[in-house]
N, C-alpha and C positions, 0 to 999 in steps of 0.2 A: 504493500500500499504506499503510495507516494505521500510526502508531507503535505502536499497541497490538494490531495484528493478531496472532493467535496467542496472545493473552494468556489466562491461566487465572485463573479466580475461585477464591476460598478454598474454596467448596463443591466444585469440581472436584478440587482438591488433596486435600480430605478424603476424597472417594470413592476416588481413585486410591491414596492412602497408607493408608487404612483406620484413620485416627485421628480423634478428636474435633477439631472446629475450635478449641477453646480451647487445645489443645496447639500447634497451628500458630500461633495468634495469640500465645501466650506466646513462641515462638521468634522471632517478628518483634519483639515489644515488648522483648525482651532483646538485640536487635541481632544475633542469630545469622544471620537471613536478612533481607536487604534487598531488597524487591520491585523487580524490574527495570523494571516499567511504571508502577505507581502505588502510593503510600503513602497511608494515611488521613491526612486533614488536615481534621478537622471532620465534622459530622454529614452522613451520606448519601454520603460519599466512601469507595469501597471499594478495598481493595488489589487489584492485578492482578499476576500473576506470569508469569515466562517458563518455558520448559522447563528452562533452567539452574537457576532457583529450585526447580523441582520436584525436580531431581537433588540440589540442596543440602539440601532438606528430607529426601530419602532418606538422605543421608550423615549429617545431624544426628540423625535418628531412630535410625539404626543405632548411632551412638556413644552415644546416651542409653540404649540397652539395657544398656550396661555401667555405667550411673549415673555417667558422667563429669560433672564440674561443667559447668554451662551456659557458663561463661567459657571453658573448654577447648574445648568443642564449637564455640563461636562463633569462636574463634581458628583452629581447624582448617578450618572452612568458609571463612574469609577467606583462609587460606593456600592453599587450593585455587586460588583465583583468582590468587594470586601464582605458584604453580607453573605455572599455564597461561600466564601472561605469560613466565615464564622459559623454558619449552619453546618458546613462540612466537618467542623471540629466536634459538633454535637451529634451529627448523623453521618458517620464515615461512609464514603462512596456517594454522597449527595451531589447531584448536578442540577443546578437551578433550572436550566432550560428543559431538561428531560422531565423533571417533576411538573413544571408548568404545563407542558404539552399533554402529560398523562391526566392532568386535572384532578389528581387525588388530593392535592393540597391547594387551598385558595391563598394566593399571595397578593397583597395589596401594598402599595407604596404610598405613604402620606407625608406631605410636607406641612408642618405646623408652623404658623407665623413666619414662614420664610426662613426658619432656622433649624428646627428639629426635624430630621428626616427619619421616618419610622417604617420598617418593614414588618408587616403583620402576616404570620403564617397560621392558617387554621386548617385542621383536617383530622382524620381518624388516627394518624400517627402521633398526635399531640394531645395530651390530657387537657391542656388549656392552650390558648393561642400563644405562639412564640412571638415575642416582641423584641426587635433589635433596633437600636436607635443610634444616631450620630448627630452632633451639633455641627452644622455646616457654616454658620456665620463667621467663626474665626478663620476658617480655611478660605472663605471668600474674600476676607479682608487681609489675608496674608499673615495672620498671627500664627497659624500652624499650617503645615503642608498637607497633612492628611488627618482628618478627624478620626477619633477613636470610636470604633463600633462597640457598643455595650448592650448587654441584655437589659431590658426594661421590665419592671414589675407590672406597670399598667400604662395605658394610653393617657395622654394629657386630658384632664377633665375640663379645663377652662381654656378656651382659645377663641380668638376672633375670626381667624381664617385657617382653612385647611384645604389643601389640594390633594386629591386622592386619585391614584392611578391603579387600574386593575391589570396586573402583570400577566395573569393567565389569559385574559382576553387579547392583549397585545401579542403574546406568543402564539395563540391560535390563529390570529388574523394574519400575521406576517411570516411566521416560521412554519406553521402547520402545513400550508400549501407546498412548501419546499419538500416536505417529507413524502407527500403523495405523488411526487413526480416519478 
């Protein structure tokens, strides 16, 4: 099996996501998405993306619908990988995208007050919902380079604003069709 087997070209992503290539290129150039297989490095070298990258583009584009700053969107996408590693420490062999596509666990991402990013996982394999959170405000203002992901006991009870994203729905809509090819 080749290292790039299953790699997706930019044109494939454009067709699956229904957005112009320049938007996808912009997300790459701003560091929101880092291609898993190949990054451009000179003339004639093309980016190649994984299914995970396709999912990350789906998340980024969903967040951009709310006109969140590109720095915030990039941080959220990077924290998704941190959340996946954190859950993997609790559940060995865990792969976020595989679990999302199977639909056995409901995953939601919520941004409270523009600062607290929370991943909520609910399903039969959890006695109670798994809550992982990270404060992103300090990272956005340069005070820290990478926010620390921590297990939370409960969701915030009082807040003025919350943006909620259904990660399962994004995975089914953008990655699910790739599997059925």
